Phi, psi and omega in degrees: 000127182287163188296326177299316185291323176300313183298321181292341180266356177290146176296152176282089190290344180285345177277155181303142181299336177273359182289125180290353186246031180289332181261172179300152178299132173269093186289335178294315179294318184288328178281341169290322178291315181227096185301331180296341177293330185305328182290344181262352184270129178208162180293140176268186184296345179264359180088007180266149177295137179199188171234172175272103185289359175261000176261111180305322179296320178294316178303311180298321179291325176295320179298315177304319176293316180296315182291326175288314184289320190254340186233013176060031184259113184277328178232126175209129179205160176223155177292159179303138179069016172265156185300128179245090195281150176290129187290318181303320178292318179295318180294328181296317180300315181298319181291325178290325174297315177301319178293321176302315184289324177297314179295325177294315180277352183053048183208189173296167177300122183291131180239154175118161187292345179287347169273110186253127180244153174244122177257113185273119181075055184297334179075176178287343188273335175056030191287319180299312175297324176303308185289323179296318178292319185278332177277321191230006184052034177283166174251155184227144157257136184227121188248151175201155179269348187265115177299326179293318179298315182298315182296324180285322175297323175298321180294322179296318181295312186296330186261008178229098180309332181290345182262344188290143185062014174246338180230128179247118181274143180221123181279121174273110183276345179246112183291349179272352182249154181239307178259329176296140182084350179247308176267139172270143182304330183269358183285149176243119181242138177281319181201148171249145177231159186195133170244091193289158174300135189275317190266164182268344184201165177298320179297316177294322178300312185292322178297315180298317176298313180298315181296316181296313184288324179291327177294329181276323188277136181294317180272102186289350183274344180284129177292122183287147172260154175281086195293334179258005175064195177139127176278160178314312183289345177274335187253330185209160173207160177302122180091351173067196184306317181301307184294321183301311183290320178301316176301316178302317180297311180302315182288329180302329183301325181290341179245032188295331182264357183265344189222137179285306182229131166262133180223156172203152169286145174229104187286317186265117181299330181295342180275352184297317177305320177295321178298309181300319177298315179297324180289329177294318181299326178268008177056046175297134184286319179228136179231129178234142172240120187245117181292146175221156176202150175216110187063236180273348182283129180247131181214185177200156174251131175252129183236142179215152181220152176252001186256000000 
């Protein structure tokens, strides 16, 4: 066996130890779960079974198979051009949140519907609540500003008995608010999660996607497609990730007694100093930065608490 092949069979050690996706995708198993995936599976340049990750239809079908095989989801679909997130990375965030809660309670990872989570910007895909309910039996409130996303997420819940009574959808009618209009002051939440819009503008989002895909694609003349999709509110907002998270931190102070942990992904390491400054201004009692990684991508989760 050559050295490249040996390296490719090593587990993805950057992923959380509890993540079910640390090894290579088992396409024989996945095509059993969703037979339609088989038409997208073909040998890659190493001779291993894979899919074309530049094909949005292939990526979406892979997600359907992963959610069916590992998370008991019989029906999952998203409208055209909506975000189709990579499942391993989404699962990683959930497992890191679970570890955070275990450390807080100084016990095993807490399971059961008494652990209530808020997913900010759940999207049409509903992936974070799906994984959280199926891995740990947590309950979720899931918010979004997009009525179409909420409608599609409700369809996913309605068509999957395992999700009923576990996820409550909430429409955020004011795009300038995050927790206001979603959380009740008397409500008790164990943890909030968020994958904030990364870019500052539509132009920046398009340029970032083109650069990323052209770096990966061997043929630089091929026009890249947005293989994971995404609506404007899913990909960018005014001020980008930094402003979004600073607003979230500022608003979290008003709900300091309603939630044990507030968390968010922070994609750009350069944004961390601004996050820490904002957390000092609101007098957060505890702040944690937890490194995360998926393949060559390096990210981190920032968590803070007032309790």
